C-alpha positions, 0 to 999 in steps of 0.5 A: 674702415681700414686696419693694420696689425703692428707689434708694440716694440716699447720695452714696457708695452702700452703703459701710461706714457705710450698710451697717452701719446697714442691717444693724443695722436689719435685725437688729432684725426676726425676718424674713429680709432679702435685698438684690439688686443686679445679679443678686446677692442677699445677706443684708440682716443682713450688713454685709459682704454688703451691701458686696459688692453694689457699689451706688452712689449713684442705683442701684436695689436690691431688698429682700425680706423674709419672716417674721412682721414682714415688713411693718414690716421692709420699711417701716422699711428702705425709709424708712431708705434714703429718708431717706439713712440718717438715722433 
């Protein structure tokens, strides 16, 4: 398992559009993806799960990835957030 902390820079945070984009991208990988914020951890492939975190703009989340393609998955997901969800 590998993990990284990244700051959500979208002005609204994790909302329907950004959560959907993240979950869709996470779903492209075989590895399990989890996202943590404020002591709550959810499935990173679940749009609704991500939305329940309540992560707002300028807050740090932790992404944890475990599996065969974990390095690539983590890099892509961190880049997605750092590029403000523009792929």
